[in-house]
N, C-alpha and C positions, 0 to 999 in steps of 0.2 A: 488759459485755458488749463484746470485741474486734470491731470491725466487720472483716469481711475484704474484705480490698483483689480488685482481679482484677489481672491484671498481663497486659499485651499483648507481643506478640512486633513488635518494633520494625521496622515497613515498610524495604525493604534501599532506596537510590537508584535502584539496577538494575530496583526493582517499578516505583517509583514513573512510571520514567521511562518504558516498556513502553506504563501505563496511559494515559495522557496520553494517545493518539488514541485517537476511538471512533466506532463505526459506525453511523448514516454519519456521513462530516464534515461538521460544523458550519459549514466556513467552503469556499468557493468549490474547485471544482476545477482542480491544478493542471495546465500545459501539458507536455508531454513535456519540454520544457528543467531547468523548474522544479522537478519532480518526480525528477531523476535529481541534482538541484545538492542535495537537500533530503535523498534517500538517502544520497549520497556523504558529505553533512556531520553526517547525526545517525542514528548507527548505532540506538539506541531506533527511528528514524522506518522504518531498512530493515533490522533483526531483524520491528516493526512487520508491514511491507508482505510481507516475505518469510511472513511465515506467512499472511498472508491470499491469498496469490497460491498457494502452496502447497495449501490448502487449494480454493480457486478449480478447479485442473486437477485433482480428487477427486471436483468434482461439485456445492459446498457456492456455491448461491445466496446466501446471506445474505454469504459470504468474498466473490463476485465481484460481490455489490453493492457491499459497504465498498471494493474497488477501486475501480468506478465513480465514486465519491463523491471520491474524493484525485485522480483520474487522469482526465483528457480533452484527448487530443494536438489539434494544431490542425492545420489544411490547410496552411500555409507550415510547418509540420517537415513531417510527413510527406511532402511536395514535395522537401523537402534530402536527406532520404533517398533519394531516388528511387524511390520506393514507386510503381507509376503508377495514373491515377484512377484506375480501377474500385475498385484494393483503396484507395485515399486514402475511396473512399466510406464504403466496409464496417466498414473501422477505424474511421472516427470514429462510425457510429451501431454500433459493438459496443455488446451489455447483456448483463448476467448469465450465462447456459448460454453465446453466444459468448465464448469467450477470447480470441480470436485480438488483440483490442486488448493482452493484457495483456502478452503475447508480447513489446515491447515493452521492459518494464521488468524481465521474469525476472530476466535474466543481472547488469547493477545490481545491483538489490536482493539476491540469494541471496549475489553477491560481496561487496555492503558489509554485508551480514550476518554471512557468513563463516560461509555456506551448503555453500557450493562445493566 
């Protein structure tokens, strides 16, 4: 009796790249400079973050937590952007339901992911 073989659809290189990022981030969060650099350098990461940002802005708490796990701007970076002290403190403490911090990387993520 002949054995049945199961053929599997090969996983494309593109889908492998987008799946390598998990939520939450297993590593330390990136500062503003580092995440912008990674977004511009790694199109798969840009697409992943852009998708999570979009979901977060539509109220998806898990997506907001995901982005939070990847991104934590430093005080000196916010100061260099001329953001007033009162707003810097709020941006650094934003979590999940308050998406103001996420706005710092929206344009670069969506632009690099070719979603603009």
